Structures are given as structure tokens and as C-alpha cells.
C-alpha positions in Angstrom: -43.5 -64.8 -20.3 -43.8 -62.3 -23.2 -41.1 -60.2 -24.6 -43.5 -57.9 -26.5 -44.7 -56.0 -23.5 -43.6 -54.6 -20.2 -46.1 -54.0 -17.4 -45.5 -52.2 -14.1 -47.7 -50.9 -11.3 -47.3 -48.8 -8.2 -49.7 -47.6 -5.5 -49.3 -43.9 -5.0 -50.7 -42.7 -1.7 -52.2 -39.5 -3.2 -55.5 -38.5 -5.0 -55.8 -39.3 -8.6 -55.8 -35.6 -9.6 -52.3 -35.2 -8.2 -51.0 -38.2 -10.0 -52.7 -37.1 -13.2 -50.9 -33.7 -12.9 -47.5 -35.5 -12.6 -48.3 -37.4 -15.8 -49.9 -34.8 -17.9 -48.2 -31.5 -17.0 -45.1 -31.3 -19.1 -42.9 -29.6 -16.4 -44.0 -32.0 -13.7 -43.6 -35.0 -16.0 -40.1 -33.8 -16.9 -39.1 -33.5 -13.2 -39.8 -37.1 -12.3 -39.2 -38.7 -15.7 -35.8 -37.0 -16.2 -36.4 -34.9 -19.3 -36.7 -31.3 -20.3 -39.5 -30.9 -22.9 -40.5 -28.2 -25.3 -44.3 -28.6 -25.7 -47.4 -29.4 -23.8 -49.1 -32.8 -23.9 -52.0 -32.9 -26.3 -53.3 -35.7 -28.5 -51.2 -35.7 -31.7 -48.5 -33.5 -30.3 -44.9 -34.5 -31.1 -43.1 -33.6 -27.9 -39.3 -33.2 -28.1 -36.6 -32.3 -25.7 -33.5 -33.6 -23.9 -32.9 -36.3 -21.4 -31.6 -35.0 -18.0 -30.9 -38.3 -16.3 -27.3 -38.7 -15.1 -25.3 -40.6 -17.7 -27.8 -39.8 -20.5 -27.7 -36.0 -20.3 -28.7 -34.1 -23.4 -29.7 -37.2 -25.4 -32.6 -36.3 -27.7 -36.0 -37.4 -26.4 -39.1 -37.6 -28.6 -42.6 -38.9 -28.2 -46.0 -38.5 -29.9 -49.0 -38.2 -27.6 -51.7 -40.7 -28.7 -54.5 -40.3 -26.2 -55.4 -38.4 -23.1 -58.4 -39.0 -20.8 -58.0 -36.7 -17.8 -57.3 -38.6 -14.6 -57.6 -41.9 -16.3 -55.4 -42.5 -19.4 -52.3 -41.2 -21.1 -50.6 -42.9 -24.0 -47.8 -42.1 -26.4 -45.5 -43.7 -29.0 -41.8 -43.5 -29.0 -38.6 -45.3 -30.1 -37.6 -47.4 -27.1 -34.0 -47.0 -25.7 -33.1 -44.7 -28.6 -29.8 -43.6 -26.9 -27.2 -43.8 -29.7 -26.9 -40.3 -31.2 -25.2 -41.8 -34.2 -28.3 -43.8 -35.2 -31.4 -42.7 -37.0 -34.3 -44.5 -35.4 -37.0 -42.8 -37.5 -37.6 -45.7 -39.8 -38.1 -48.2 -36.9 -41.5 -49.1 -35.5 -42.4 -47.4 -32.2 -43.7 -48.9 -29.0 -46.9 -47.8 -27.3 -46.7 -46.6 -23.7 -50.0 -46.5 -21.9 -50.6 -45.2 -18.4 -53.9 -46.1 -16.6 -54.9 -44.5 -13.3 -57.3 -46.2 -10.9 -58.6 -44.9 -7.7 -58.1 -47.5 -5.0 -58.3 -47.6 -1.2 -55.3 -45.6 0.0 -54.6 -43.7 -3.2 -54.1 -44.2 -6.9 -52.8 -47.3 -8.7 -50.6 -46.3 -11.6 -50.3 -49.0 -14.2 -48.0 -48.6 -17.2 -47.7 -50.9 -20.2 -45.2 -50.6 -23.0 -46.0 -52.8 -25.9 -44.7 -53.5 -29.4 -41.2 -54.8 -28.7 -41.6 -57.7 -31.1 -41.6 -55.2 -34.0 -38.3 -53.7 -33.0 -35.4 -54.8 -35.2 -33.7 -58.0 -34.0 -30.4 -56.2 -33.7 -31.6 -54.1 -30.7 -34.8 -55.7 -29.5 -33.4 -57.5 -26.5 -31.3 -54.6 -25.3 -34.3 -52.1 -25.7 -36.6 -54.5 -23.8 -34.1 -55.1 -21.0 -33.3 -51.4 -20.6 -36.9 -50.4 -20.5 -37.9 -53.2 -18.2 -35.4 -51.7 -15.7 -36.3 -48.2 -16.7 -40.0 -48.6 -15.9 -39.3 -50.1 -12.5 -37.2 -47.0 -11.8 -39.9 -44.6 -13.2 -42.6 -46.2 -11.0 -40.4 -45.3 -8.0 -39.8 -41.8 -9.4 -43.4 -40.9 -9.9 -44.3 -42.3 -6.5 -41.6 -40.3 -4.8 -42.5 -37.1 -6.8 -46.2 -37.3 -6.1 -45.7 -38.2 -2.4 -43.7 -35.0 -2.0 -46.4 -33.0 -3.6 -49.3 -34.6 -1.6 
């Protein structure tokens, strides 16, 4: 077992184009992910906004889009579980979140990997890993539910 990376997958019973839209359209992404963002996704973009999830409302949210390959790949960097508004996370290393879409019988397999936890400071590494492990399980359910309604 590794503590440097989290991997989750879900089969979404919808065409890859619909799943891609849910990932790459900033408004659609915000609906299922639980954020309100201020900028479109483009490689190199620093996308900022606020969390809308119950219990975390209005916390700042920030990510930098790394790579986009339409209907195949989306990746970004962020500070994992950066929920304490009193802390400045900017000097910490980021983790890399990578979504891969694969057309499979019955729909689209969504595979997410978040890697780089071993570089997070010891003082919060375990908490960030555990929170995001649970968070990605929830987000896989969220994207599946969101796209299923749109299909």
C-alpha cells in the first residue's frame, strides 16, 4: 500500500463526450465538485473560487490546470485539504490530480489519481491523505450522479 497516491475509478453509463463536459466545463465541474469558480479551464490557468460543499462553504479553492486532452485527459495541481483559512499553504508542494477517460462497453470509465502526498509536510500529510481518500470516493459518486442525470 502506498500513501503517496490515491486512485479511484467509476463506470459512468454515458458517452465520453458528456463525461468530458462535466470535467472540463467550469460550471458543470462546479456543480458536481462543489465549487464556484471564476475562470475557464485551460492549460496554465490558475482557477480560483469558493467551496460550496456543506460544512466547507466559502473556503477558498485554487488549482492550476496542467494538461487537457479533450475527451481523454485533464490534470491540475493544488494544495490538498487546504481547509484552514488561517494557514498559508502557498509554500507547500502541490499534489497532481489526473483524470483519464476511457470508452468501455456500457459507457465511460473515469479514473482519477492524486499523487505527491509524500512531499506534503509531515504535520498534515496523513490528514490530507485520509480526507482526500474519502473525498475522491465521494467525488466519483458525484460525477456519476451528475452525468447520469444529463444523459
